[in-house]
Chimera marker file (.cmm) of the C-alpha trace (Angstrom):
<marker_set name="trace">
<marker id="1" x="-20.746" y="40.688" z="-28.858" r="1" g="1" b="0" radius="0.5"/>
<marker id="2" x="-21.433" y="39.918" z="-25.206" r="1" g="1" b="0" radius="0.5"/>
<marker id="3" x="-23.428" y="36.806" z="-26.168" r="1" g="1" b="0" radius="0.5"/>
<marker id="4" x="-20.506" y="35.518" z="-28.248" r="1" g="1" b="0" radius="0.5"/>
<marker id="5" x="-18.126" y="36.046" z="-25.320" r="1" g="1" b="0" radius="0.5"/>
<marker id="6" x="-20.452" y="34.142" z="-22.951" r="1" g="1" b="0" radius="0.5"/>
<marker id="7" x="-20.785" y="31.286" z="-25.445" r="1" g="1" b="0" radius="0.5"/>
<marker id="8" x="-17.014" y="31.082" z="-25.862" r="1" g="1" b="0" radius="0.5"/>
<marker id="9" x="-16.478" y="30.952" z="-22.096" r="1" g="1" b="0" radius="0.5"/>
<marker id="10" x="-19.117" y="28.228" z="-21.704" r="1" g="1" b="0" radius="0.5"/>
<marker id="11" x="-17.612" y="26.211" z="-24.558" r="1" g="1" b="0" radius="0.5"/>
<marker id="12" x="-14.133" y="26.501" z="-23.081" r="1" g="1" b="0" radius="0.5"/>
<marker id="13" x="-15.421" y="25.467" z="-19.653" r="1" g="1" b="0" radius="0.5"/>
<marker id="14" x="-17.178" y="22.409" z="-21.046" r="1" g="1" b="0" radius="0.5"/>
<marker id="15" x="-14.087" y="21.455" z="-23.027" r="1" g="1" b="0" radius="0.5"/>
<marker id="16" x="-11.873" y="21.618" z="-19.961" r="1" g="1" b="0" radius="0.5"/>
<marker id="17" x="-14.278" y="19.544" z="-17.860" r="1" g="1" b="0" radius="0.5"/>
<marker id="18" x="-14.540" y="16.912" z="-20.618" r="1" g="1" b="0" radius="0.5"/>
<marker id="19" x="-10.747" y="16.465" z="-20.471" r="1" g="1" b="0" radius="0.5"/>
<marker id="20" x="-10.728" y="16.006" z="-16.692" r="1" g="1" b="0" radius="0.5"/>
<marker id="21" x="-9.343" y="12.775" z="-15.312" r="1" g="1" b="0" radius="0.5"/>
<marker id="22" x="-12.198" y="12.747" z="-12.792" r="1" g="1" b="0" radius="0.5"/>
<marker id="23" x="-15.515" y="11.141" z="-13.644" r="1" g="1" b="0" radius="0.5"/>
<marker id="24" x="-18.784" y="11.205" z="-11.757" r="1" g="1" b="0" radius="0.5"/>
<marker id="25" x="-20.901" y="8.200" z="-10.878" r="1" g="1" b="0" radius="0.5"/>
<marker id="26" x="-24.527" y="8.193" z="-9.772" r="1" g="1" b="0" radius="0.5"/>
<marker id="27" x="-25.347" y="4.478" z="-10.006" r="1" g="1" b="0" radius="0.5"/>
<marker id="28" x="-25.734" y="1.811" z="-7.328" r="1" g="1" b="0" radius="0.5"/>
<marker id="29" x="-23.155" y="1.823" z="-4.540" r="1" g="1" b="0" radius="0.5"/>
<marker id="30" x="-20.184" y="-0.488" z="-4.984" r="1" g="1" b="0" radius="0.5"/>
<marker id="31" x="-20.389" y="-2.643" z="-1.854" r="1" g="1" b="0" radius="0.5"/>
<marker id="32" x="-17.483" y="-5.000" z="-2.597" r="1" g="1" b="0" radius="0.5"/>
<marker id="33" x="-14.529" y="-5.295" z="-4.954" r="1" g="1" b="0" radius="0.5"/>
<marker id="34" x="-13.483" y="-8.841" z="-5.865" r="1" g="1" b="0" radius="0.5"/>
<marker id="35" x="-10.212" y="-9.681" z="-7.605" r="1" g="1" b="0" radius="0.5"/>
<marker id="36" x="-9.577" y="-13.143" z="-9.031" r="1" g="1" b="0" radius="0.5"/>
<marker id="37" x="-5.836" y="-13.222" z="-9.625" r="1" g="1" b="0" radius="0.5"/>
<marker id="38" x="-5.844" y="-16.487" z="-11.576" r="1" g="1" b="0" radius="0.5"/>
<marker id="39" x="-8.387" y="-15.148" z="-14.082" r="1" g="1" b="0" radius="0.5"/>
<marker id="40" x="-6.823" y="-11.642" z="-14.108" r="1" g="1" b="0" radius="0.5"/>
<marker id="41" x="-10.297" y="-10.178" z="-13.492" r="1" g="1" b="0" radius="0.5"/>
<marker id="42" x="-11.672" y="-7.584" z="-11.086" r="1" g="1" b="0" radius="0.5"/>
<marker id="43" x="-15.375" y="-7.161" z="-10.310" r="1" g="1" b="0" radius="0.5"/>
<marker id="44" x="-17.205" y="-4.210" z="-8.762" r="1" g="1" b="0" radius="0.5"/>
<marker id="45" x="-20.286" y="-5.522" z="-6.976" r="1" g="1" b="0" radius="0.5"/>
<marker id="46" x="-23.465" y="-4.108" z="-5.515" r="1" g="1" b="0" radius="0.5"/>
<marker id="47" x="-24.516" y="-6.969" z="-3.269" r="1" g="1" b="0" radius="0.5"/>
<marker id="48" x="-24.273" y="-9.966" z="-5.604" r="1" g="1" b="0" radius="0.5"/>
<marker id="49" x="-24.830" y="-7.948" z="-8.799" r="1" g="1" b="0" radius="0.5"/>
<marker id="50" x="-21.762" y="-7.306" z="-10.946" r="1" g="1" b="0" radius="0.5"/>
<marker id="51" x="-21.785" y="-3.621" z="-11.893" r="1" g="1" b="0" radius="0.5"/>
<marker id="52" x="-18.502" y="-3.644" z="-13.854" r="1" g="1" b="0" radius="0.5"/>
<marker id="53" x="-15.681" y="-6.060" z="-14.534" r="1" g="1" b="0" radius="0.5"/>
<marker id="54" x="-12.158" y="-5.475" z="-15.814" r="1" g="1" b="0" radius="0.5"/>
<marker id="55" x="-9.092" y="-7.282" z="-17.136" r="1" g="1" b="0" radius="0.5"/>
<marker id="56" x="-6.209" y="-6.573" z="-14.757" r="1" g="1" b="0" radius="0.5"/>
<marker id="57" x="-2.450" y="-6.780" z="-14.453" r="1" g="1" b="0" radius="0.5"/>
<marker id="58" x="-0.777" y="-7.829" z="-11.213" r="1" g="1" b="0" radius="0.5"/>
<marker id="59" x="2.611" y="-7.878" z="-9.559" r="1" g="1" b="0" radius="0.5"/>
<marker id="60" x="5.518" y="-9.182" z="-11.634" r="1" g="1" b="0" radius="0.5"/>
<marker id="61" x="5.475" y="-12.451" z="-9.592" r="1" g="1" b="0" radius="0.5"/>
<marker id="62" x="1.703" y="-12.966" z="-9.375" r="1" g="1" b="0" radius="0.5"/>
<marker id="63" x="1.412" y="-16.494" z="-7.915" r="1" g="1" b="0" radius="0.5"/>
<marker id="64" x="0.916" y="-16.670" z="-4.159" r="1" g="1" b="0" radius="0.5"/>
<marker id="65" x="0.249" y="-14.184" z="-1.370" r="1" g="1" b="0" radius="0.5"/>
<marker id="66" x="2.496" y="-11.181" z="-0.822" r="1" g="1" b="0" radius="0.5"/>
<marker id="67" x="4.725" y="-11.895" z="2.174" r="1" g="1" b="0" radius="0.5"/>
<marker id="68" x="7.556" y="-9.393" z="2.138" r="1" g="1" b="0" radius="0.5"/>
<marker id="69" x="8.537" y="-6.116" z="0.566" r="1" g="1" b="0" radius="0.5"/>
<marker id="70" x="9.964" y="-6.518" z="-2.916" r="1" g="1" b="0" radius="0.5"/>
<marker id="71" x="8.604" y="-10.006" z="-3.626" r="1" g="1" b="0" radius="0.5"/>
<marker id="72" x="6.528" y="-8.713" z="-6.574" r="1" g="1" b="0" radius="0.5"/>
<marker id="73" x="3.388" y="-10.476" z="-5.378" r="1" g="1" b="0" radius="0.5"/>
<marker id="74" x="-0.124" y="-9.080" z="-5.108" r="1" g="1" b="0" radius="0.5"/>
<marker id="75" x="-1.636" y="-9.787" z="-1.660" r="1" g="1" b="0" radius="0.5"/>
<marker id="76" x="-4.465" y="-12.260" z="-1.148" r="1" g="1" b="0" radius="0.5"/>
<marker id="77" x="-7.220" y="-11.926" z="1.436" r="1" g="1" b="0" radius="0.5"/>
<marker id="78" x="-9.803" y="-9.374" z="2.447" r="1" g="1" b="0" radius="0.5"/>
<marker id="79" x="-8.773" y="-5.767" z="2.907" r="1" g="1" b="0" radius="0.5"/>
<marker id="80" x="-10.395" y="-2.309" z="2.717" r="1" g="1" b="0" radius="0.5"/>
<marker id="81" x="-10.072" y="0.489" z="0.182" r="1" g="1" b="0" radius="0.5"/>
<marker id="82" x="-8.512" y="3.005" z="2.543" r="1" g="1" b="0" radius="0.5"/>
<marker id="83" x="-7.100" y="5.960" z="0.599" r="1" g="1" b="0" radius="0.5"/>
<marker id="84" x="-7.066" y="7.811" z="-2.717" r="1" g="1" b="0" radius="0.5"/>
<marker id="85" x="-4.294" y="9.439" z="-4.693" r="1" g="1" b="0" radius="0.5"/>
<marker id="86" x="-5.531" y="11.836" z="-7.378" r="1" g="1" b="0" radius="0.5"/>
<marker id="87" x="-1.914" y="12.751" z="-8.233" r="1" g="1" b="0" radius="0.5"/>
<marker id="88" x="-0.506" y="9.241" z="-8.553" r="1" g="1" b="0" radius="0.5"/>
<marker id="89" x="2.359" y="8.649" z="-10.969" r="1" g="1" b="0" radius="0.5"/>
<marker id="90" x="0.100" y="5.783" z="-12.153" r="1" g="1" b="0" radius="0.5"/>
<marker id="91" x="-2.683" y="8.181" z="-13.304" r="1" g="1" b="0" radius="0.5"/>
<marker id="92" x="-5.224" y="7.759" z="-10.453" r="1" g="1" b="0" radius="0.5"/>
<marker id="93" x="-5.032" y="5.233" z="-7.621" r="1" g="1" b="0" radius="0.5"/>
<marker id="94" x="-7.017" y="3.868" z="-4.703" r="1" g="1" b="0" radius="0.5"/>
<marker id="95" x="-5.234" y="2.194" z="-1.815" r="1" g="1" b="0" radius="0.5"/>
<marker id="96" x="-5.663" y="-1.304" z="-0.421" r="1" g="1" b="0" radius="0.5"/>
<marker id="97" x="-5.166" y="-1.653" z="3.354" r="1" g="1" b="0" radius="0.5"/>
<marker id="98" x="-2.325" y="-4.184" z="3.026" r="1" g="1" b="0" radius="0.5"/>
<marker id="99" x="-0.538" y="-5.049" z="5.301" r="1" g="1" b="0" radius="0.5"/>
<marker id="100" x="-2.971" y="-6.118" z="7.986" r="1" g="1" b="0" radius="0.5"/>
<marker id="101" x="-1.950" y="-7.390" z="11.445" r="1" g="1" b="0" radius="0.5"/>
<marker id="102" x="-1.453" y="-10.969" z="10.230" r="1" g="1" b="0" radius="0.5"/>
<marker id="103" x="0.644" y="-9.815" z="7.250" r="1" g="1" b="0" radius="0.5"/>
<marker id="104" x="2.890" y="-7.819" z="9.610" r="1" g="1" b="0" radius="0.5"/>
<marker id="105" x="3.290" y="-10.758" z="12.003" r="1" g="1" b="0" radius="0.5"/>
<marker id="106" x="4.143" y="-13.156" z="9.155" r="1" g="1" b="0" radius="0.5"/>
<marker id="107" x="6.788" y="-10.804" z="7.770" r="1" g="1" b="0" radius="0.5"/>
<marker id="108" x="8.210" y="-10.135" z="11.248" r="1" g="1" b="0" radius="0.5"/>
<marker id="109" x="8.591" y="-13.909" z="11.755" r="1" g="1" b="0" radius="0.5"/>
<marker id="110" x="10.714" y="-13.928" z="8.592" r="1" g="1" b="0" radius="0.5"/>
<marker id="111" x="12.727" y="-10.957" z="9.856" r="1" g="1" b="0" radius="0.5"/>
<marker id="112" x="11.493" y="-8.808" z="6.975" r="1" g="1" b="0" radius="0.5"/>
<marker id="113" x="9.204" y="-5.884" z="6.206" r="1" g="1" b="0" radius="0.5"/>
<marker id="114" x="5.778" y="-6.782" z="4.763" r="1" g="1" b="0" radius="0.5"/>
<marker id="115" x="5.942" y="-3.870" z="2.341" r="1" g="1" b="0" radius="0.5"/>
<marker id="116" x="2.936" y="-1.729" z="1.586" r="1" g="1" b="0" radius="0.5"/>
<marker id="117" x="1.635" y="0.852" z="-0.848" r="1" g="1" b="0" radius="0.5"/>
<marker id="118" x="-0.628" y="-1.620" z="-2.635" r="1" g="1" b="0" radius="0.5"/>
<marker id="119" x="-3.031" y="0.199" z="-4.970" r="1" g="1" b="0" radius="0.5"/>
<marker id="120" x="-5.473" y="-0.263" z="-7.785" r="1" g="1" b="0" radius="0.5"/>
<marker id="121" x="-4.153" y="2.130" z="-10.421" r="1" g="1" b="0" radius="0.5"/>
<marker id="122" x="-3.943" y="3.090" z="-14.058" r="1" g="1" b="0" radius="0.5"/>
<marker id="123" x="-1.094" y="2.706" z="-16.487" r="1" g="1" b="0" radius="0.5"/>
<marker id="124" x="0.878" y="5.823" z="-17.340" r="1" g="1" b="0" radius="0.5"/>
<marker id="125" x="2.624" y="6.307" z="-20.654" r="1" g="1" b="0" radius="0.5"/>
<marker id="126" x="6.071" y="5.306" z="-19.355" r="1" g="1" b="0" radius="0.5"/>
<marker id="127" x="4.713" y="1.843" z="-18.372" r="1" g="1" b="0" radius="0.5"/>
<marker id="128" x="2.698" y="1.292" z="-21.559" r="1" g="1" b="0" radius="0.5"/>
<marker id="129" x="4.859" y="-1.648" z="-22.653" r="1" g="1" b="0" radius="0.5"/>
<marker id="130" x="5.195" y="-3.319" z="-19.265" r="1" g="1" b="0" radius="0.5"/>
<marker id="131" x="3.437" y="-6.556" z="-20.219" r="1" g="1" b="0" radius="0.5"/>
<marker id="132" x="0.506" y="-8.036" z="-18.353" r="1" g="1" b="0" radius="0.5"/>
<marker id="133" x="1.988" y="-8.418" z="-14.850" r="1" g="1" b="0" radius="0.5"/>
<marker id="134" x="4.356" y="-5.507" z="-14.413" r="1" g="1" b="0" radius="0.5"/>
<marker id="135" x="3.566" y="-3.853" z="-11.076" r="1" g="1" b="0" radius="0.5"/>
<marker id="136" x="5.412" y="-4.286" z="-7.790" r="1" g="1" b="0" radius="0.5"/>
<marker id="137" x="2.289" y="-5.950" z="-6.312" r="1" g="1" b="0" radius="0.5"/>
<marker id="138" x="-0.515" y="-3.584" z="-7.289" r="1" g="1" b="0" radius="0.5"/>
<marker id="139" x="-3.578" y="-4.170" z="-9.463" r="1" g="1" b="0" radius="0.5"/>
<marker id="140" x="-3.413" y="-2.326" z="-12.797" r="1" g="1" b="0" radius="0.5"/>
<marker id="141" x="-6.151" y="-1.352" z="-15.250" r="1" g="1" b="0" radius="0.5"/>
<marker id="142" x="-6.289" y="1.065" z="-18.170" r="1" g="1" b="0" radius="0.5"/>
<marker id="143" x="-6.496" y="4.773" z="-17.407" r="1" g="1" b="0" radius="0.5"/>
<marker id="144" x="-10.051" y="5.043" z="-18.750" r="1" g="1" b="0" radius="0.5"/>
<marker id="145" x="-11.083" y="2.114" z="-16.547" r="1" g="1" b="0" radius="0.5"/>
<marker id="146" x="-9.313" y="3.710" z="-13.567" r="1" g="1" b="0" radius="0.5"/>
<marker id="147" x="-11.299" y="6.895" z="-14.140" r="1" g="1" b="0" radius="0.5"/>
<marker id="148" x="-14.527" y="4.834" z="-13.712" r="1" g="1" b="0" radius="0.5"/>
<marker id="149" x="-13.224" y="2.850" z="-10.732" r="1" g="1" b="0" radius="0.5"/>
<marker id="150" x="-12.016" y="5.991" z="-8.950" r="1" g="1" b="0" radius="0.5"/>
<marker id="151" x="-15.509" y="7.481" z="-9.252" r="1" g="1" b="0" radius="0.5"/>
<marker id="152" x="-17.366" y="4.294" z="-8.300" r="1" g="1" b="0" radius="0.5"/>
<marker id="153" x="-15.365" y="2.834" z="-5.395" r="1" g="1" b="0" radius="0.5"/>
<marker id="154" x="-15.397" y="4.772" z="-2.134" r="1" g="1" b="0" radius="0.5"/>
<marker id="155" x="-13.046" y="4.560" z="0.828" r="1" g="1" b="0" radius="0.5"/>
<marker id="156" x="-14.230" y="1.896" z="3.269" r="1" g="1" b="0" radius="0.5"/>
<marker id="157" x="-15.281" y="-0.543" z="0.525" r="1" g="1" b="0" radius="0.5"/>
<marker id="158" x="-14.111" y="-4.120" z="1.215" r="1" g="1" b="0" radius="0.5"/>
<marker id="159" x="-11.847" y="-5.757" z="-1.369" r="1" g="1" b="0" radius="0.5"/>
<marker id="160" x="-11.288" y="-9.500" z="-1.527" r="1" g="1" b="0" radius="0.5"/>
<marker id="161" x="-8.283" y="-10.684" z="-3.509" r="1" g="1" b="0" radius="0.5"/>
<marker id="162" x="-8.526" y="-14.373" z="-4.393" r="1" g="1" b="0" radius="0.5"/>
<marker id="163" x="-5.703" y="-16.606" z="-5.690" r="1" g="1" b="0" radius="0.5"/>
<link id1="1" id2="2" r="1" g="1" b="0" radius="0.2"/>
<link id1="2" id2="3" r="1" g="1" b="0" radius="0.2"/>
<link id1="3" id2="4" r="1" g="1" b="0" radius="0.2"/>
<link id1="4" id2="5" r="1" g="1" b="0" radius="0.2"/>
<link id1="5" id2="6" r="1" g="1" b="0" radius="0.2"/>
<link id1="6" id2="7" r="1" g="1" b="0" radius="0.2"/>
<link id1="7" id2="8" r="1" g="1" b="0" radius="0.2"/>
<link id1="8" id2="9" r="1" g="1" b="0" radius="0.2"/>
<link id1="9" id2="10" r="1" g="1" b="0" radius="0.2"/>
<link id1="10" id2="11" r="1" g="1" b="0" radius="0.2"/>
<link id1="11" id2="12" r="1" g="1" b="0" radius="0.2"/>
<link id1="12" id2="13" r="1" g="1" b="0" radius="0.2"/>
<link id1="13" id2="14" r="1" g="1" b="0" radius="0.2"/>
<link id1="14" id2="15" r="1" g="1" b="0" radius="0.2"/>
<link id1="15" id2="16" r="1" g="1" b="0" radius="0.2"/>
<link id1="16" id2="17" r="1" g="1" b="0" radius="0.2"/>
<link id1="17" id2="18" r="1" g="1" b="0" radius="0.2"/>
<link id1="18" id2="19" r="1" g="1" b="0" radius="0.2"/>
<link id1="19" id2="20" r="1" g="1" b="0" radius="0.2"/>
<link id1="20" id2="21" r="1" g="1" b="0" radius="0.2"/>
<link id1="21" id2="22" r="1" g="1" b="0" radius="0.2"/>
<link id1="22" id2="23" r="1" g="1" b="0" radius="0.2"/>
<link id1="23" id2="24" r="1" g="1" b="0" radius="0.2"/>
<link id1="24" id2="25" r="1" g="1" b="0" radius="0.2"/>
<link id1="25" id2="26" r="1" g="1" b="0" radius="0.2"/>
<link id1="26" id2="27" r="1" g="1" b="0" radius="0.2"/>
<link id1="27" id2="28" r="1" g="1" b="0" radius="0.2"/>
<link id1="28" id2="29" r="1" g="1" b="0" radius="0.2"/>
<link id1="29" id2="30" r="1" g="1" b="0" radius="0.2"/>
<link id1="30" id2="31" r="1" g="1" b="0" radius="0.2"/>
<link id1="31" id2="32" r="1" g="1" b="0" radius="0.2"/>
<link id1="32" id2="33" r="1" g="1" b="0" radius="0.2"/>
<link id1="33" id2="34" r="1" g="1" b="0" radius="0.2"/>
<link id1="34" id2="35" r="1" g="1" b="0" radius="0.2"/>
<link id1="35" id2="36" r="1" g="1" b="0" radius="0.2"/>
<link id1="36" id2="37" r="1" g="1" b="0" radius="0.2"/>
<link id1="37" id2="38" r="1" g="1" b="0" radius="0.2"/>
<link id1="38" id2="39" r="1" g="1" b="0" radius="0.2"/>
<link id1="39" id2="40" r="1" g="1" b="0" radius="0.2"/>
<link id1="40" id2="41" r="1" g="1" b="0" radius="0.2"/>
<link id1="41" id2="42" r="1" g="1" b="0" radius="0.2"/>
<link id1="42" id2="43" r="1" g="1" b="0" radius="0.2"/>
<link id1="43" id2="44" r="1" g="1" b="0" radius="0.2"/>
<link id1="44" id2="45" r="1" g="1" b="0" radius="0.2"/>
<link id1="45" id2="46" r="1" g="1" b="0" radius="0.2"/>
<link id1="46" id2="47" r="1" g="1" b="0" radius="0.2"/>
<link id1="47" id2="48" r="1" g="1" b="0" radius="0.2"/>
<link id1="48" id2="49" r="1" g="1" b="0" radius="0.2"/>
<link id1="49" id2="50" r="1" g="1" b="0" radius="0.2"/>
<link id1="50" id2="51" r="1" g="1" b="0" radius="0.2"/>
<link id1="51" id2="52" r="1" g="1" b="0" radius="0.2"/>
<link id1="52" id2="53" r="1" g="1" b="0" radius="0.2"/>
<link id1="53" id2="54" r="1" g="1" b="0" radius="0.2"/>
<link id1="54" id2="55" r="1" g="1" b="0" radius="0.2"/>
<link id1="55" id2="56" r="1" g="1" b="0" radius="0.2"/>
<link id1="56" id2="57" r="1" g="1" b="0" radius="0.2"/>
<link id1="57" id2="58" r="1" g="1" b="0" radius="0.2"/>
<link id1="58" id2="59" r="1" g="1" b="0" radius="0.2"/>
<link id1="59" id2="60" r="1" g="1" b="0" radius="0.2"/>
<link id1="60" id2="61" r="1" g="1" b="0" radius="0.2"/>
<link id1="61" id2="62" r="1" g="1" b="0" radius="0.2"/>
<link id1="62" id2="63" r="1" g="1" b="0" radius="0.2"/>
<link id1="63" id2="64" r="1" g="1" b="0" radius="0.2"/>
<link id1="64" id2="65" r="1" g="1" b="0" radius="0.2"/>
<link id1="65" id2="66" r="1" g="1" b="0" radius="0.2"/>
<link id1="66" id2="67" r="1" g="1" b="0" radius="0.2"/>
<link id1="67" id2="68" r="1" g="1" b="0" radius="0.2"/>
<link id1="68" id2="69" r="1" g="1" b="0" radius="0.2"/>
<link id1="69" id2="70" r="1" g="1" b="0" radius="0.2"/>
<link id1="70" id2="71" r="1" g="1" b="0" radius="0.2"/>
<link id1="71" id2="72" r="1" g="1" b="0" radius="0.2"/>
<link id1="72" id2="73" r="1" g="1" b="0" radius="0.2"/>
<link id1="73" id2="74" r="1" g="1" b="0" radius="0.2"/>
<link id1="74" id2="75" r="1" g="1" b="0" radius="0.2"/>
<link id1="75" id2="76" r="1" g="1" b="0" radius="0.2"/>
<link id1="76" id2="77" r="1" g="1" b="0" radius="0.2"/>
<link id1="77" id2="78" r="1" g="1" b="0" radius="0.2"/>
<link id1="78" id2="79" r="1" g="1" b="0" radius="0.2"/>
<link id1="79" id2="80" r="1" g="1" b="0" radius="0.2"/>
<link id1="80" id2="81" r="1" g="1" b="0" radius="0.2"/>
<link id1="81" id2="82" r="1" g="1" b="0" radius="0.2"/>
<link id1="82" id2="83" r="1" g="1" b="0" radius="0.2"/>
<link id1="83" id2="84" r="1" g="1" b="0" radius="0.2"/>
<link id1="84" id2="85" r="1" g="1" b="0" radius="0.2"/>
<link id1="85" id2="86" r="1" g="1" b="0" radius="0.2"/>
<link id1="86" id2="87" r="1" g="1" b="0" radius="0.2"/>
<link id1="87" id2="88" r="1" g="1" b="0" radius="0.2"/>
<link id1="88" id2="89" r="1" g="1" b="0" radius="0.2"/>
<link id1="89" id2="90" r="1" g="1" b="0" radius="0.2"/>
<link id1="90" id2="91" r="1" g="1" b="0" radius="0.2"/>
<link id1="91" id2="92" r="1" g="1" b="0" radius="0.2"/>
<link id1="92" id2="93" r="1" g="1" b="0" radius="0.2"/>
<link id1="93" id2="94" r="1" g="1" b="0" radius="0.2"/>
<link id1="94" id2="95" r="1" g="1" b="0" radius="0.2"/>
<link id1="95" id2="96" r="1" g="1" b="0" radius="0.2"/>
<link id1="96" id2="97" r="1" g="1" b="0" radius="0.2"/>
<link id1="97" id2="98" r="1" g="1" b="0" radius="0.2"/>
<link id1="98" id2="99" r="1" g="1" b="0" radius="0.2"/>
<link id1="99" id2="100" r="1" g="1" b="0" radius="0.2"/>
<link id1="100" id2="101" r="1" g="1" b="0" radius="0.2"/>
<link id1="101" id2="102" r="1" g="1" b="0" radius="0.2"/>
<link id1="102" id2="103" r="1" g="1" b="0" radius="0.2"/>
<link id1="103" id2="104" r="1" g="1" b="0" radius="0.2"/>
<link id1="104" id2="105" r="1" g="1" b="0" radius="0.2"/>
<link id1="105" id2="106" r="1" g="1" b="0" radius="0.2"/>
<link id1="106" id2="107" r="1" g="1" b="0" radius="0.2"/>
<link id1="107" id2="108" r="1" g="1" b="0" radius="0.2"/>
<link id1="108" id2="109" r="1" g="1" b="0" radius="0.2"/>
<link id1="109" id2="110" r="1" g="1" b="0" radius="0.2"/>
<link id1="110" id2="111" r="1" g="1" b="0" radius="0.2"/>
<link id1="111" id2="112" r="1" g="1" b="0" radius="0.2"/>
<link id1="112" id2="113" r="1" g="1" b="0" radius="0.2"/>
<link id1="113" id2="114" r="1" g="1" b="0" radius="0.2"/>
<link id1="114" id2="115" r="1" g="1" b="0" radius="0.2"/>
<link id1="115" id2="116" r="1" g="1" b="0" radius="0.2"/>
<link id1="116" id2="117" r="1" g="1" b="0" radius="0.2"/>
<link id1="117" id2="118" r="1" g="1" b="0" radius="0.2"/>
<link id1="118" id2="119" r="1" g="1" b="0" radius="0.2"/>
<link id1="119" id2="120" r="1" g="1" b="0" radius="0.2"/>
<link id1="120" id2="121" r="1" g="1" b="0" radius="0.2"/>
<link id1="121" id2="122" r="1" g="1" b="0" radius="0.2"/>
<link id1="122" id2="123" r="1" g="1" b="0" radius="0.2"/>
<link id1="123" id2="124" r="1" g="1" b="0" radius="0.2"/>
<link id1="124" id2="125" r="1" g="1" b="0" radius="0.2"/>
<link id1="125" id2="126" r="1" g="1" b="0" radius="0.2"/>
<link id1="126" id2="127" r="1" g="1" b="0" radius="0.2"/>
<link id1="127" id2="128" r="1" g="1" b="0" radius="0.2"/>
<link id1="128" id2="129" r="1" g="1" b="0" radius="0.2"/>
<link id1="129" id2="130" r="1" g="1" b="0" radius="0.2"/>
<link id1="130" id2="131" r="1" g="1" b="0" radius="0.2"/>
<link id1="131" id2="132" r="1" g="1" b="0" radius="0.2"/>
<link id1="132" id2="133" r="1" g="1" b="0" radius="0.2"/>
<link id1="133" id2="134" r="1" g="1" b="0" radius="0.2"/>
<link id1="134" id2="135" r="1" g="1" b="0" radius="0.2"/>
<link id1="135" id2="136" r="1" g="1" b="0" radius="0.2"/>
<link id1="136" id2="137" r="1" g="1" b="0" radius="0.2"/>
<link id1="137" id2="138" r="1" g="1" b="0" radius="0.2"/>
<link id1="138" id2="139" r="1" g="1" b="0" radius="0.2"/>
<link id1="139" id2="140" r="1" g="1" b="0" radius="0.2"/>
<link id1="140" id2="141" r="1" g="1" b="0" radius="0.2"/>
<link id1="141" id2="142" r="1" g="1" b="0" radius="0.2"/>
<link id1="142" id2="143" r="1" g="1" b="0" radius="0.2"/>
<link id1="143" id2="144" r="1" g="1" b="0" radius="0.2"/>
<link id1="144" id2="145" r="1" g="1" b="0" radius="0.2"/>
<link id1="145" id2="146" r="1" g="1" b="0" radius="0.2"/>
<link id1="146" id2="147" r="1" g="1" b="0" radius="0.2"/>
<link id1="147" id2="148" r="1" g="1" b="0" radius="0.2"/>
<link id1="148" id2="149" r="1" g="1" b="0" radius="0.2"/>
<link id1="149" id2="150" r="1" g="1" b="0" radius="0.2"/>
<link id1="150" id2="151" r="1" g="1" b="0" radius="0.2"/>
<link id1="151" id2="152" r="1" g="1" b="0" radius="0.2"/>
<link id1="152" id2="153" r="1" g="1" b="0" radius="0.2"/>
<link id1="153" id2="154" r="1" g="1" b="0" radius="0.2"/>
<link id1="154" id2="155" r="1" g="1" b="0" radius="0.2"/>
<link id1="155" id2="156" r="1" g="1" b="0" radius="0.2"/>
<link id1="156" id2="157" r="1" g="1" b="0" radius="0.2"/>
<link id1="157" id2="158" r="1" g="1" b="0" radius="0.2"/>
<link id1="158" id2="159" r="1" g="1" b="0" radius="0.2"/>
<link id1="159" id2="160" r="1" g="1" b="0" radius="0.2"/>
<link id1="160" id2="161" r="1" g="1" b="0" radius="0.2"/>
<link id1="161" id2="162" r="1" g="1" b="0" radius="0.2"/>
<link id1="162" id2="163" r="1" g="1" b="0" radius="0.2"/>
</marker_set>
């Protein structure tokens, strides 16, 4: 009887961990994230080796560099992955360090706010029919892809977002 109870507890524990939104990753370090907006592709690199690549969605007005809050554009340039949100309304998310000093100065010259809160994130159920470019300027992938990315990409990793 005790053996059956132990087996049931172990089975339940394994079942719960299999349903977790958090994955583990023990492969090569991701040293750079590259986003090519025009191709709607994101690449996780170790040096020059592509470890993973993904189809992506962008801001609802994807052409051009983000300049001001609410413009619907995804920024362009080199930034840093600077934060994580395990409780994001967009499944999981990792933050991009937009705006940088230049972004702030450009927006200030226009008398506007540069905006912020740019993330790579998943796609929750309520946004399932949002089309390809549906975010407010973020980079979107599927939830299963976001689970991988969240495990692979660490804070401090550079991200280059190309036109």
